C-alpha positions as CSV (number, residue, x, y, z in Angstrom):
1,X,0.0,0.0,0.0
2,X,1.3,3.4,-1.0
3,X,-0.8,6.5,-0.4
4,X,0.5,9.8,-1.8
5,X,-1.9,12.5,-0.7
6,X,-2.0,16.2,-1.3
7,X,-4.3,18.2,1.0
8,X,-5.0,21.8,0.1
9,X,-7.1,24.8,1.0
10,X,-7.0,28.2,2.6
11,X,-5.0,28.8,5.7
12,X,-7.2,28.3,8.7
13,X,-9.2,25.4,7.3
14,X,-7.2,22.8,9.1
15,X,-5.2,21.5,6.1
16,X,-2.0,21.1,8.0
17,X,-3.8,19.5,11.0
18,X,-5.3,16.9,8.6
19,X,-1.9,16.1,7.2
20,X,-0.4,15.8,10.6
21,X,-3.2,13.5,11.7
22,X,-2.7,11.2,8.8
23,X,1.1,11.1,9.4
24,X,0.7,10.4,13.1
25,X,-2.0,7.8,12.5
26,X,0.4,6.1,10.1
27,X,3.1,6.1,12.7
28,X,0.6,4.6,15.2
29,X,0.2,1.7,12.8
30,X,3.9,1.3,12.3
31,X,3.8,2.5,8.7
32,X,6.4,4.6,6.9
33,X,5.2,8.2,6.6
34,X,6.2,11.7,5.5
35,X,4.6,15.1,5.9
36,X,5.7,18.2,4.1
37,X,3.8,21.5,4.7
38,X,3.7,24.4,2.3
39,X,2.3,27.8,3.2
40,X,1.3,30.8,1.2
41,X,2.4,34.3,2.2
42,X,-0.4,34.7,4.7
43,X,-1.3,32.1,7.4
44,X,-5.1,32.5,7.8
45,X,-6.8,33.0,4.4
46,X,-3.7,32.4,2.3
47,X,-3.1,29.1,0.5
48,X,-1.9,26.2,2.4
49,X,-1.1,22.6,1.3
50,X,0.8,19.6,2.5
51,X,2.0,16.4,1.1
52,X,1.6,13.1,3.1
53,X,2.9,9.7,2.2
54,X,1.8,6.6,4.0
55,X,3.3,3.3,3.0
56,X,3.9,-0.3,4.2
57,X,7.4,0.0,2.7
58,X,10.1,2.6,3.1
59,X,9.4,5.8,1.2
60,X,12.1,6.6,-1.3
61,X,11.2,10.3,-1.7
62,X,8.7,12.4,0.2
63,X,8.1,14.6,-2.8
64,X,4.7,14.0,-4.4
65,X,4.3,15.1,-8.0
66,X,1.3,12.8,-8.9
67,X,-0.9,12.2,-5.9
68,X,-3.2,9.2,-5.9
69,X,-5.4,11.1,-3.5
70,X,-6.3,14.8,-3.5
71,X,-8.2,16.4,-0.8
72,X,-9.2,20.0,-1.6
73,X,-11.1,22.4,0.6
74,X,-11.3,25.4,-1.8
75,X,-11.6,26.2,-5.5
76,X,-8.1,27.5,-6.1
77,X,-6.7,24.2,-4.7
78,X,-8.8,22.2,-7.1
79,X,-7.7,24.3,-10.0
80,X,-4.0,24.0,-9.0
81,X,-3.7,20.3,-8.2
82,X,-6.4,18.4,-10.1
83,X,-4.3,18.1,-13.3
84,X,-1.5,16.4,-11.4
85,X,-3.5,13.4,-10.1
86,X,-2.8,9.8,-11.0
87,X,-5.6,8.3,-13.2
88,X,-7.9,6.2,-11.0
89,X,-7.1,8.2,-7.9
90,X,-9.5,9.7,-5.4
91,X,-10.5,13.4,-5.4
92,X,-12.3,14.4,-2.3
93,X,-13.6,18.0,-2.4
94,X,-15.5,20.4,-0.1
95,X,-18.5,21.2,-2.3
96,X,-19.7,23.8,0.2
97,X,-16.9,26.1,-1.1
98,X,-16.1,24.7,-4.5
99,X,-18.6,25.6,-7.2
100,X,-16.5,24.2,-10.0
101,X,-16.9,20.7,-11.5
102,X,-13.8,18.7,-11.6
103,X,-12.4,18.4,-15.2
104,X,-10.8,14.9,-14.9
105,X,-13.0,12.0,-16.0
106,X,-10.4,9.4,-15.1
107,X,-10.5,9.9,-11.3
108,X,-13.0,9.0,-8.6
109,X,-14.7,12.1,-7.3
110,X,-16.4,12.4,-3.9
111,X,-18.1,15.7,-3.2
112,X,-18.9,16.5,0.4
113,X,-20.6,19.7,1.5
114,X,-18.5,19.5,4.7
115,X,-19.0,23.1,5.9
116,X,-22.7,22.9,5.5
117,X,-22.9,19.5,7.2
118,X,-20.6,20.6,10.1
119,X,-22.7,23.7,10.7
120,X,-26.1,21.9,10.5
121,X,-25.3,18.6,12.2
122,X,-22.6,19.6,14.7
123,X,-23.2,23.3,15.1
124,X,-19.5,23.9,14.4
125,X,-18.1,24.7,10.9
126,X,-14.6,24.4,12.1
127,X,-14.7,20.6,12.0
128,X,-15.6,20.5,8.3
129,X,-12.1,19.2,7.6
130,X,-12.6,16.3,10.0
131,X,-15.7,15.2,8.0
132,X,-13.6,15.0,4.9
133,X,-10.9,13.2,6.7
134,X,-13.4,10.7,7.9
135,X,-14.6,10.1,4.4
136,X,-10.9,9.5,3.4
137,X,-10.5,6.9,6.2
138,X,-13.5,5.0,4.9
139,X,-12.8,5.3,1.1
140,X,-9.1,4.6,1.2
141,X,-8.4,2.6,4.4
142,X,-4.8,3.7,4.7
143,X,-5.3,4.3,8.4
144,X,-8.0,3.5,10.9
145,X,-10.4,5.7,12.8
146,X,-8.8,4.7,16.1
147,X,-5.3,5.6,14.9
148,X,-6.6,9.1,13.8
149,X,-8.3,9.6,17.2
150,X,-5.0,8.7,19.0
151,X,-3.2,11.1,16.7
152,X,-5.7,13.8,17.6
153,X,-4.4,13.7,21.2
154,X,-0.9,14.5,19.8
155,X,-1.9,17.2,17.3
156,X,-4.4,19.1,19.5
157,X,-2.8,21.0,22.3
158,X,-3.8,19.6,25.7
159,X,-6.0,22.7,26.5
160,X,-8.1,21.7,23.4
161,X,-8.7,18.1,24.4
162,X,-12.2,19.1,25.2
163,X,-12.7,19.1,21.4
164,X,-11.8,15.4,21.0
165,X,-15.4,14.2,21.2
166,X,-16.6,16.7,18.6
167,X,-13.7,15.9,16.2
168,X,-14.5,12.2,16.6
169,X,-18.2,12.9,15.8
170,X,-17.1,14.7,12.7
171,X,-14.8,11.9,11.6
172,X,-17.6,9.3,12.1
173,X,-20.0,11.5,10.1
174,X,-17.6,11.5,7.2
175,X,-17.2,7.7,7.5
176,X,-21.0,7.3,7.3
177,X,-21.2,9.6,4.2
178,X,-18.5,7.6,2.4
179,X,-20.2,4.2,3.3
180,X,-23.1,5.3,1.2
181,X,-21.0,5.5,-2.0
182,X,-19.1,2.2,-1.5
């Protein structure tokens, strides 16, 4: 198993946290991982993306030029990274903020109105990224829900551990959404 993932969106949407969670979850499962962040000129509101590799074998290079999974939270990220995807890969997108149809016909697309769902079902739009991450867990299976929950305890500062149940709910909601398409 080799997962080469690019996660992208605006600063403040939790893109880096999602990448860290995947990397830590892979470590929890004794997999080989890499995480490379990339920030735009501004932190909140600027572009942000990261590359994550999760593998059962050693990773020869952490640089990802053709991801087999792309998770995008905003339109500029879709426009920038969609063309680079491997054929047959998975494109997960936040349809609450992306009004553009993907151009690729040779990839699997899963649209999730994650901001709308997070606001309506969990009363907190800030966990929209966790809904998409939950869908990834279900669709790809590179890491387990339990490993991601353990990783949350490392990524979230201790004073934010009161948010662990909410984040788990969001992950589970994403898993349920993805089960409907499988």
